[in-house]
C-alpha positions in Angstrom: -52.2 53.2 -21.9 -52.4 49.4 -22.2 -55.0 49.4 -24.9 -54.0 47.3 -27.9 -56.5 47.4 -30.8 -55.1 44.2 -32.3 -55.2 42.1 -29.1 -56.3 38.5 -29.6 -58.2 37.0 -28.0 -60.3 40.1 -27.4 -61.5 41.4 -24.0 -65.3 41.5 -24.2 -65.5 43.8 -21.1 -63.5 46.4 -22.9 -65.7 46.0 -26.0 -68.8 46.5 -23.9 -67.4 49.6 -22.3 -66.6 51.0 -25.8 -70.2 50.3 -26.9 -71.5 52.2 -23.8 -69.2 55.1 -24.7 -70.5 55.2 -28.3 -74.2 55.2 -27.3 -76.4 58.0 -28.7 -76.6 59.8 -25.4 -74.7 62.7 -23.9 -72.0 62.1 -21.3 -72.9 63.4 -17.9 -70.2 66.1 -17.8 -70.7 66.0 -14.0 -67.4 64.9 -12.4 -68.4 66.4 -9.0 -71.8 66.8 -7.4 -72.7 69.9 -5.5 -74.1 67.6 -2.8 -71.7 67.7 0.1 -72.3 64.0 1.0 -70.9 62.7 -2.3 -67.2 62.3 -3.2 -66.1 63.5 -6.6 -66.3 60.8 -9.3 -63.4 59.8 -11.5 -64.7 59.9 -15.2 -63.8 56.7 -17.1 -63.0 57.1 -20.7 -62.8 54.5 -23.5 -59.1 54.1 -24.4 -59.7 53.6 -28.1 -61.9 56.6 -28.8 -61.5 58.9 -25.7 -65.3 59.2 -25.1 -66.6 59.0 -21.6 -68.4 55.8 -20.7 -71.0 57.2 -18.3 -73.8 58.6 -20.4 -77.4 59.7 -19.7 -80.1 58.1 -21.9 -82.4 60.7 -23.6 -86.1 60.0 -23.1 -87.9 59.3 -26.4 -90.4 62.1 -26.0 -87.7 64.7 -25.2 -87.5 67.9 -27.4 -85.3 67.5 -30.5 -83.0 70.1 -29.0 -81.8 67.4 -26.6 -79.9 66.0 -29.6 -77.6 69.0 -29.7 -74.7 67.0 -28.3 -74.6 65.3 -31.7 -74.1 68.6 -33.4 -76.7 70.9 -35.0 -77.3 68.5 -37.9 -79.5 66.1 -36.0 -82.0 68.6 -34.4 -82.2 70.4 -37.7 -82.9 67.1 -39.5 -85.9 66.2 -37.3 -87.2 69.8 -37.5 -86.9 69.4 -41.3 -88.9 66.2 -41.2 -91.6 67.8 -39.1 -91.8 70.7 -41.6 -92.2 68.2 -44.5 -95.1 66.5 -42.6 -96.7 70.0 -42.1 -96.5 70.7 -45.9 -98.1 67.4 -46.6 -100.9 68.2 -44.0 -101.6 71.4 -45.9 -101.5 69.7 -49.3 -104.0 67.1 -47.8 -106.6 69.9 -47.6 -106.6 70.1 -51.4 -106.3 66.3 -51.6 -109.4 65.8 -49.5 -111.6 67.7 -51.9 -109.7 66.1 -54.9 -110.5 62.6 -53.7 -114.1 63.3 -53.0 -114.7 64.9 -56.4 -112.8 62.0 -58.0 -115.0 59.5 -56.3 -118.1 61.3 -57.6 -116.7 61.3 -61.1 -118.1 59.1 -63.9 -115.4 59.0 -66.6 -114.0 55.6 -65.7 -117.5 54.0 -66.0 -118.0 55.4 -69.5 -117.2 53.2 -72.4 -114.9 53.7 -75.4 -113.8 51.5 -78.3 -110.9 49.1 -77.5 -108.5 49.4 -80.5 -107.3 45.8 -79.9 -110.5 43.9 -79.4 -112.7 46.4 -81.5 -115.3 46.3 -78.7 -116.8 48.9 -76.3 -115.2 48.8 -72.9 -115.0 51.0 -69.8 -112.3 53.8 -69.9 -110.5 52.5 -66.8 -110.0 49.1 -65.2 -112.2 48.3 -62.2 -109.9 49.6 -59.4 -110.4 51.9 -56.4 -107.0 53.5 -57.3 -108.3 54.8 -60.6 -111.7 55.7 -59.2 -110.0 58.0 -56.7 -107.6 59.5 -59.3 -108.1 62.5 -61.5 -108.8 60.2 -64.4 -112.4 59.6 -63.0 -113.4 63.3 -63.5 -111.8 64.1 -66.9 -115.4 64.8 -68.1 -115.8 67.5 -65.4 -113.5 70.3 -66.5 -115.0 72.8 -64.0 -113.8 70.7 -61.0 -110.4 70.2 -62.5 -110.0 73.9 -63.0 -111.0 74.5 -59.4 -108.3 72.1 -58.2 -105.7 73.9 -60.3 -106.7 77.2 -58.8 -106.4 75.7 -55.3 -103.0 74.3 -56.1 -101.9 77.8 -57.2 -103.0 79.3 -53.9 -101.2 76.5 -52.0 -98.1 77.2 -54.1 -98.0 80.8 -52.7 -98.6 79.6 -49.2 -95.7 77.1 -49.6 -93.3 79.8 -50.7 -94.1 81.8 -47.6 -93.8 78.8 -45.3 -90.4 77.8 -46.8 -89.0 81.3 -46.0 -90.4 81.2 -42.5 -88.9 77.7 -42.1 -85.5 78.9 -43.2 -85.6 81.6 -40.6 -86.7 79.1 -37.9 -83.9 76.7 -38.8 -81.4 79.5 -38.5 -82.7 80.4 -35.1 -82.6 76.8 -33.9 -79.0 76.5 -35.2 -78.0 79.6 -33.3 -79.7 78.4 -30.1 -77.8 75.1 -30.3 -74.5 76.8 -31.1 -75.0 79.1 -28.1 -75.7 76.2 -25.7 -73.2 73.7 -27.0 -69.4 74.4 -26.8 -67.5 72.6 -29.6 -63.9 73.0 -30.9 -65.0 74.5 -34.2 -66.4 77.5 -32.3 -62.8 78.6 -31.7 -61.1 77.1 -34.8 -60.3 78.0 -38.4 -58.9 75.8 -41.1 -55.9 77.3 -43.0 -54.9 76.0 -46.4 -52.2 76.7 -49.0 -49.4 76.8 -46.4 -45.9 76.2 -47.9 -45.2 72.5 -47.4 -41.4 71.9 -47.5 -40.0 74.5 -45.2 -37.5 73.4 -42.5 -39.3 75.4 -39.8 -41.4 74.7 -36.7 -44.8 75.2 -38.3 -46.7 75.3 -35.0 -44.6 78.2 -33.7 -44.6 80.0 -37.0 -48.4 79.8 -37.5 -48.9 80.9 -33.9 -46.6 83.9 -34.4 -48.2 84.7 -37.8 -51.8 84.8 -36.4 -51.0 86.5 -33.1 -49.0 89.3 -34.8 -50.2 89.7 -38.4 -53.7 88.3 -38.8 -55.6 91.4 -37.8 -55.0 95.1 -38.5 -56.1 96.3 -35.0 -52.9 96.3 -33.0 -54.8 97.1 -29.8 -56.7 93.8 -30.0 -54.5 90.9 -28.8 -55.0 87.6 -30.7 -54.1 84.5 -28.7 -53.5 81.1 -30.4 -54.2 78.1 -28.1 -53.6 75.2 -30.4 -52.2 74.4 -33.8 -52.9 70.9 -35.3 -51.2 70.1 -38.6 -52.6 67.8 -41.3 -50.4 65.2 -43.0 -50.5 63.0 -46.0 -51.0 59.6 -44.3 -50.6 57.3 -47.3 -47.6 55.5 -45.8 -49.6 54.9 -42.6 -52.5 53.5 -44.5 -50.2 51.2 -46.4 -48.8 49.8 -43.1 -52.3 49.4 -41.8 -53.3 47.5 -44.9 -50.3 45.2 -44.3 -51.4 44.6 -40.8 -54.9 43.6 -42.0 -53.3 41.1 -44.5 -51.1 39.7 -41.8 -54.1 39.4 -39.4 -55.9 37.3 -41.9 -52.8 35.0 -42.1 -52.7 34.8 -38.3 -56.4 33.9 -38.1 -55.9 31.1 -40.6 -52.9 29.8 -38.7 -54.9 29.8 -35.4 -57.7 27.9 -37.1 -55.3 25.3 -38.5 -53.4 25.0 -35.2 -56.5 24.6 -33.0 -56.1 28.1 -31.4 -52.4 27.5 -30.5 -51.0 31.0 -30.0 -47.5 29.5 -29.5 -47.3 27.9 -32.9 -44.5 29.2 -35.1 -46.8 30.5 -37.9 -48.8 32.5 -35.3 -45.6 33.9 -33.7 -44.3 34.9 -37.2 -47.5 36.8 -37.9 -47.3 38.6 -34.5 -43.7 39.7 -35.2 -44.9 41.1 -38.6 -47.7 42.9 -37.0 -45.5 44.3 -34.2 -43.0 45.5 -36.9 -45.8 47.3 -38.8 -47.2 48.8 -35.6 -43.7 50.1 -34.7 -43.3 51.4 -38.2 -46.6 53.3 -37.8 -45.6 54.7 -34.5 -42.2 55.8 -35.9 -44.0 57.4 -38.9 -46.3 59.3 -36.5 -43.4 60.6 -34.5 -41.4 61.5 -37.6 -44.3 63.4 -39.2 -45.0 65.3 -35.9 -41.3 66.3 -35.3 -39.9 66.7 -38.8 -43.1 67.8 -40.7 -42.4 65.3 -43.4 -45.6 64.7 -45.4 -47.1 68.0 -44.1 -50.1 68.7 -46.4 -50.1 72.5 -46.2 -53.3 72.4 -44.1 -53.6 73.3 -40.4 -56.3 73.9 -37.8 -55.7 76.9 -35.7 -57.7 77.4 -32.4 -58.0 80.8 -30.6 -58.7 81.7 -27.0 -62.2 83.1 -27.9 -64.8 82.9 -30.6 -64.5 86.7 -31.1 -60.8 86.3 -32.0 -61.7 83.6 -34.5 -64.5 85.7 -36.1 -62.2 88.8 -36.3 -59.4 86.8 -38.0 -61.9 85.3 -40.6 -63.5 88.7 -41.3 -60.2 90.4 -42.0 -58.8 87.6 -44.2 -61.3 86.8 -46.9 -60.7 85.2 -50.3 -62.6 84.6 -53.5 -63.0 81.7 -55.8 -60.9 83.5 -58.3 -58.1 83.7 -55.7 -58.2 79.9 -55.4 -58.3 79.4 -59.1 -55.2 81.6 -59.6 -53.4 79.8 -56.8 -54.2 76.4 -58.4 -53.0 77.6 -61.8 -49.7 79.0 -60.4 -48.9 75.8 -58.3 -49.6 77.5 -54.9 -48.3 80.9 -55.6 -50.7 83.8 -55.7 -49.7 86.6 -58.2 -50.7 90.2 -57.5 -50.8 89.8 -53.7 -51.4 92.9 -51.7 -48.9 93.4 -48.8 -51.8 93.5 -46.3 -53.0 90.1 -47.3 -52.1 87.2 -45.0 -49.4 85.3 -46.9 -46.3 83.1 -46.5 -43.6 83.0 -49.2 -45.9 84.6 -51.8 -48.6 82.1 -51.1 -51.9 83.5 -49.9 -53.2 81.7 -46.9 -56.9 80.7 -47.3 -58.9 80.8 -44.1 -62.3 79.3 -43.5 -64.5 78.2 -40.6 -63.2 74.8 -39.5 -65.5 71.8 -39.6 -66.0 69.8 -36.4 -63.1 67.4 -35.6 -65.3 64.3 -36.1 -66.8 65.7 -39.3 -63.5 65.5 -41.1 -62.5 62.6 -43.3 -58.8 62.7 -42.5 -57.8 60.1 -45.1 -59.1 62.5 -47.9 -58.3 65.9 -46.4 -54.7 65.9 -47.7 -55.7 64.8 -51.2 -54.3 67.2 -53.9 -56.8 69.5 -55.6 -56.1 68.0 -59.1 -56.7 64.5 -57.8 -60.1 65.6 -56.3 -61.1 67.2 -59.6 -60.3 63.9 -61.4 -62.2 61.9 -58.8 -65.3 64.1 -59.0 -65.4 63.8 -62.8 -65.0 60.1 -62.6 -67.8 59.9 -60.0 -70.1 62.0 -62.3 -69.6 59.6 -65.3 -70.0 56.5 -63.1 -73.3 57.9 -61.8 -74.6 58.5 -65.3 -73.6 55.0 -66.4 -75.3 53.2 -63.5 -78.3 55.4 -63.6 -78.7 54.4 -67.2 -78.3 50.7 -66.3 -81.1 50.9 -63.6 -83.3 52.8 -66.1 -83.0 50.0 -68.7 -83.6 47.3 -66.0 -87.0 49.0 -65.1 -87.7 49.8 -68.8 -87.0 46.2 -69.9 -89.3 44.8 -67.2 -92.0 47.3 -68.0 -91.9 46.5 -71.7 -92.0 42.8 -71.1 -95.0 43.2 -68.8 -96.9 45.5 -71.1 -96.4 43.1 -74.1 -97.6 40.3 -71.9 -100.8 42.3 -71.1 -101.3 43.0 -74.8 -100.8 39.3 -75.7 -103.2 38.3 -72.9 -105.8 40.7 -74.3 -105.6 39.1 -77.7 -105.6 35.6 -76.3 -108.5 36.4 -74.1 -110.6 37.6 -77.1 -109.7 34.4 -78.9 -110.6 31.8 -76.3 -113.0 33.9 -74.1 -111.1 34.1 -70.8 -113.0 35.8 -67.9 -112.3 39.6 -67.5 -111.7 39.1 -63.7 -108.8 36.7 -64.5 -107.2 39.2 -66.8 -107.5 42.0 -64.3 -106.0 39.8 -61.6 -103.0 39.1 -63.9 -102.6 42.8 -64.7 -102.7 43.7 -60.9 -99.9 41.1 -60.3 -97.8 42.5 -63.1 -98.3 46.1 -61.9 -97.4 45.1 -58.4 -94.2 43.4 -59.8 -93.2 46.6 -61.6 -93.8 48.8 -58.6 -92.0 46.4 -56.3 -89.0 46.2 -58.6 -88.7 50.0 -58.7 -88.9 50.4 -54.9 -86.5 47.4 -54.3 -84.0 48.6 -56.9 -84.1 52.0 -55.2 -83.6 50.5 -51.7 -81.2 47.6 -52.3 -79.2 48.7 -55.4 -79.3 52.5 -55.8 -78.6 53.4 -52.1 -75.3 51.4 -51.7 -74.3 52.2 -55.3 -74.5 56.0 -54.8 -72.7 55.7 -51.5 -69.8 53.8 -53.2 -69.7 56.4 -56.0 -69.6 59.3 -53.5 -66.6 57.6 -51.7 -64.7 57.6 -55.0 -64.9 61.5 -55.0 -62.3 61.9 -52.1 -64.5 64.3 -50.2 -62.9 65.9 -47.2 -65.7 66.1 -44.6 -68.6 64.0 -43.6 -71.0 66.9 -44.1 -69.9 67.4 -47.7 -69.9 63.7 -48.3 -73.5 63.5 -47.0 -74.5 66.4 -49.2 -73.1 64.8 -52.3 -74.5 61.4 -51.4 -78.0 62.9 -50.6 -78.1 64.9 -53.8 -77.2 61.9 -56.0 -79.4 59.5 -54.2 -82.4 61.9 -54.2 -82.2 62.5 -58.0 -81.7 58.8 -58.7 -84.6 57.7 -56.5 -86.9 60.3 -57.9 -85.9 59.5 -61.5 -86.7 55.8 -61.0 -89.9 56.3 -59.0 -91.4 59.1 -61.1 -89.6 60.0 -64.3 -89.0 56.4 -65.6 -92.7 55.4 -65.0 -93.8 58.6 -66.7 -91.6 58.1 -69.8 -92.6 54.4 -70.2 -96.3 54.5 -69.4 -97.2 57.9 -70.8 -94.6 59.1 -73.4 -93.9 55.7 -75.0 -97.2 53.8 -74.6 -99.6 56.6 -73.9 -101.2 54.4 -71.2 -102.3 56.9 -68.6 -105.4 55.3 -67.1 -105.8 52.1 -69.1 -105.1 48.5 -68.0 -101.8 48.4 -66.1 -101.2 52.0 -66.9 -99.5 55.0 -65.3 -102.2 55.9 -62.7 -102.5 52.4 -61.3 -98.8 51.7 -61.3 -97.8 55.0 -59.7 -100.4 54.6 -57.0 -98.8 51.3 -56.0 -95.4 53.0 -56.0 -96.8 55.7 -53.6 -98.2 53.1 -51.2 -95.1 50.9 -51.2 -92.8 53.9 -50.9 -94.7 55.0 -47.9 -94.8 51.6 -46.2 -91.5 50.0 -47.0 -89.1 52.5 -45.4 -90.8 52.7 -42.0 -91.3 48.9 -42.0 -87.6 48.2 -42.8 -86.5 50.7 -40.1 -88.9 49.1 -37.6 -87.8 45.6 -38.3 -84.2 46.9 -38.5 -82.6 43.8 -40.2 -79.1 45.4 -39.9 -79.4 45.5 -36.1 -80.8 42.0 -36.0 -77.9 40.7 -38.2 -75.4 42.4 -35.9 -77.0 40.9 -32.9 -76.6 37.5 -34.5 -73.0 38.2 -35.2 -72.4 39.1 -31.5 -74.2 36.0 -30.2 -72.1 33.9 -32.6 -68.9 35.4 -31.4 -69.9 35.2 -27.7 -70.6 31.5 -28.1 -67.0 31.0 -29.3 -65.5 32.4 -26.0 -61.7 32.5 -26.3 -62.0 30.7 -29.6 -63.2 34.0 -31.2 -60.8 35.2 -33.9 -61.8 38.9 -33.5 -59.2 41.5 -32.6 -60.1 44.0 -29.9 -60.9 46.7 -32.5 -63.2 44.3 -34.3 -64.9 43.3 -31.0 -65.4 47.0 -30.2 -67.0 47.5 -33.6 -69.3 44.5 -33.4 -70.5 45.7 -30.0 -71.4 49.1 -31.4 -74.8 49.7 -32.8 -75.2 50.3 -36.6 -73.9 53.6 -37.9 -76.6 56.2 -38.6 -76.7 57.4 -42.2 -78.2 60.9 -42.2 -77.9 61.4 -46.0 -79.9 58.3 -46.7 -82.8 59.6 -44.6 -82.7 63.0 -46.2 -82.8 61.5 -49.7 -85.8 59.2 -48.8 -87.7 62.2 -47.5 -87.0 64.6 -50.3 -87.7 61.9 -52.9 -91.0 61.3 -51.2 -91.8 65.1 -51.2 -90.8 65.5 -54.9 -92.9 62.5 -55.9 -95.9 63.6 -53.9 -96.0 67.2 -55.2 -95.2 66.1 -58.8 -98.1 63.6 -59.0 -100.2 64.5 -55.9 -102.9 66.3 -57.9 -103.3 63.5 -60.4 -103.1 60.8 -57.6 -104.4 62.4 -54.4 -104.1 59.1 -52.6 -100.4 59.6 -52.9 -100.6 62.7 -50.6 -102.2 60.7 -47.8 -99.8 57.7 -48.3 -96.8 60.0 -48.1 -98.2 61.8 -45.0 -98.8 58.6 -43.2 -95.4 57.2 -44.4 -93.4 60.2 -43.2 -95.2 60.3 -39.9 -94.4 56.7 -39.2 -90.9 57.3 -40.5 -90.4 60.1 -37.9 -91.6 57.9 -35.0 -89.5 54.9 -36.0 -86.4 56.8 -37.0 -86.2 58.8 -33.8 -86.5 55.6 -31.8 -83.7 53.9 -33.8 -81.4 56.9 -33.4 -81.8 57.0 -29.6 -81.8 53.2 -29.0 -80.4 51.3 -32.0 -77.8 53.5 -33.7 -74.2 54.9 -33.2 -73.4 58.4 -34.4 -69.7 58.7 -35.2 -69.6 62.0 -37.1 -70.7 65.5 -36.3 -72.8 66.7 -39.2 -72.9 70.5 -39.5 -75.9 72.7 -40.4 -74.6 73.0 -44.1 -76.4 69.7 -44.9 -79.7 71.1 -43.6 -79.3 74.3 -45.8 -78.6 72.2 -48.9 -81.5 69.9 -48.2 -83.8 72.9 -47.8 -82.6 74.0 -51.3 -83.5 70.6 -52.6 -86.9 70.6 -50.8 -87.8 74.0 -52.4 -88.0 72.3 -55.8 -91.5 71.1 -54.8 -92.6 74.7 -55.6 -91.5 74.0 -59.3 -92.4 70.2 -59.4 -96.0 70.7 -58.3 -97.1 72.8 -61.2 -94.7 71.1 -63.6 -96.3 67.7 -62.8 -99.8 69.1 -63.1 -98.9 70.5 -66.5 -97.3 67.2 -67.7 -100.3 65.1 -66.7 -102.8 67.6 -67.9 -101.4 67.7 -71.4 -101.7 63.9 -71.8 -105.1 63.6 -70.0 -106.9 66.6 -71.4 -104.8 67.1 -74.5 -104.7 70.8 -73.7 -102.5 73.4 -71.9 -103.6 74.4 -68.4 -103.2 78.1 -67.8 -103.1 77.9 -64.0 -100.4 75.2 -64.0 -98.4 77.3 -66.5 -98.6 80.3 -64.1 -97.4 78.0 -61.3 -94.4 76.8 -63.5 -93.4 80.5 -64.0 -93.7 81.2 -60.3 -91.7 78.0 -59.5 -88.9 78.9 -62.0 -88.8 82.5 -60.7 -88.5 81.1 -57.1 -85.6 78.9 -58.0 -83.6 81.6 -59.8 -84.4 84.7 -57.7 -82.4 85.0 -54.5 -85.6 85.5 -52.4 -84.3 83.9 -49.2 -81.1 86.0 -49.4 -83.1 89.2 -49.6 -85.3 88.1 -46.6 -82.2 87.2 -44.6 -80.7 90.6 -45.3 -83.9 92.4 -44.4 -84.5 90.3 -41.2 -81.2 89.0 -40.0 -80.9 86.5 -37.2 -78.5 87.6 -34.6 -75.7 85.1 -33.7 -74.5 85.7 -30.1 -70.9 84.8 -29.4 -70.0 82.5 -26.6 -68.0 84.3 -23.9 -66.4 81.1 -22.5 -62.7 80.9 -23.3 -61.1 78.0 -25.1 -59.0 77.1 -22.0 -62.1 76.6 -19.9 -64.3 75.1 -22.6 -61.8 72.4 -23.9 -62.4 70.0 -21.0 -66.1 69.8 -22.0 -65.3 68.9 -25.7 -66.3 65.3 -26.6 -63.4 65.4 -29.0 -60.8 67.7 -30.5 -58.7 68.1 -33.6 -55.6 66.4 -32.2 -57.8 63.5 -30.8 -59.2 62.8 -34.3 -56.0 63.4 -36.3 -54.6 59.9 -37.2 -51.0 61.1 -36.5 -51.6 62.6 -33.1 -54.7 60.7 -32.0 -53.2 58.0 -29.7 -51.1 60.5 -27.7 -53.8 63.1 -27.5 -56.4 60.7 -26.2 -54.0 59.5 -23.5 -53.3 63.1 -22.5 -57.0 64.0 -22.4 -57.7 61.0 -20.1 -54.9 62.1 -17.7 -56.2 65.7 -17.9 -59.7 64.6 -16.9 -58.3 62.6 -14.0 -56.2 65.6 -12.9 -59.2 67.9 -12.9 -61.1 65.3 -10.8 -58.1 65.1 -8.4 -58.2 68.9 -8.0 -61.9 68.8 -7.2 -61.2 65.9 -4.8 -58.7 68.0 -2.9 -61.2 70.9 -2.7 -63.8 68.4 -1.4 -61.5 67.2 1.3 -60.6 70.7 2.4 -64.2 71.7 2.5 -65.1 68.8 4.8 -62.1 69.3 7.0 -63.2 72.9 7.6 -66.7 71.7 8.3 -65.6 69.3 11.0 
């Protein structure tokens, strides 16, 4: 393979082919047509990533199952989004009556004594937001009670729908798994392997699993591939040196007017070649001598049935892992029937997909991961506190300004309309600040904190990121406003109060995300970068790898989408009864989000990781908190509006808490299991259809494995070509 990722000047044709290979579209997987008049095609693969260049674009209106080539995570995500829209549609039935009864209310027009001016004034400022909120019917307790009863009925319906949705997601996941062959269908991940033995680990693991992994001697286990995981710290150090030298080379080229023959440029190239050779030597050394072996391996079997049997007969508990950690890898009290190697119990689990693994973090020691998680937790608390005080300080300043304006107005006689206009501007500023802090500060900050945690797979990374981001976004959009406006200032429906500000947050939250994704400033910026580099021609200082990356579309961040959606659902069900306009805003916002986001995924994004179904299950767990947040929000608002405890909301809180603590979905899954059919296709036949594999993603074996896979594809095509020629010779 002639591909050089550090080639300068870069070859833009190679970069364009790489971009085609990384499109969000399945490869054709058709290397020979059944039509007798066509000669077999030779599949062309990208030399840097091993993906086929020829791909078939998915129509926008296709079923979400067509996204199965990206893994189960993406069809499950869009099904999740559609279910959230369904829940909002159902909640809108209550919200319609709520809005109509609010509009007919009279509380806001009634007057009370203003404690500052000592004059009689309307209870609420003149605003459609407050007229359509629950504040306008506080003098009509019968209608408020009816709404609370309707919410309780809707709560029961939601619980039933959530259980049906879990089952539907499970069925969809099984359908995708049955129709899509991936390496993880045949593979397990083995950990706690002794590290420093002078043995052939591949042969030893093959022998161990083929002869000792199952108790049934009549069932033959066949191991097809063993991929070892290494600590690649030395390789990463050399790659960092290369990046430093590359920057020196670029500076030298700029100062020498792009003279590649200058001494400084040649010196840099020699340094880069030395580091590249060092990396190649390290890769070979790791592979052949097992130096830096991490004690982790991926073992693939000839059939999925073999894999499942090995997993079922070699289970472990959390207590086993804790014991092993405390005894530095050894596992005291091992039974002779347990799969072990030198008194170390081998821990087996279902392997993640190859491109779901974060190989840089996989070999990180357990104690280092624990320290990293603790560090991430405290950093999260600190920065969440900082964002809280930013919003708190701004709100305090604005509220004091309102109070000063009120006193000044009474002193000099300023028109009420001018005061209301200023209050609206201030409220808009507060709402805008909350939404923009969430979008521009919290999202990248939580992503950086999650990277600190040394998580080993993209799915687990996305789960951790989504959890942190959801809680942070919800806290800023709902809890901070509630604490400041209601708990501190007791300003629920007054001038610039909670009802008005939170309605603005609802509207902006619903509008900004779809608008940003529609405009897609990241893609526009990347296009400008491409155009700028194209205009330079051979004067571009990009390496081939950098050119490939700049030709790709923007990476798709699934966790960010999940966090936005769940934050919207939590916010809507928390304050939806008090502010029914928020239900309609969120419904419209999520519907637009679905339409725009699906288009972006298919036409303006690159998906580099295979996200498993685990992310979907975790996000369903997060979504189910709406069952608790709905009555909890109703109770919290009711206490400060009516100064009394609402019995129906209290019952809802009890139901919501019970739903969170009782294993309802586990009982239903046990009573009505979803069958998972095994794929009868063998690994040997299926592997040529894999988009990637563990050796093609492993940093130590990647380069060699991609080259071998490309030759394997060409060999298969050649075999089909011979069959084609023989067939036509017989015909003539």
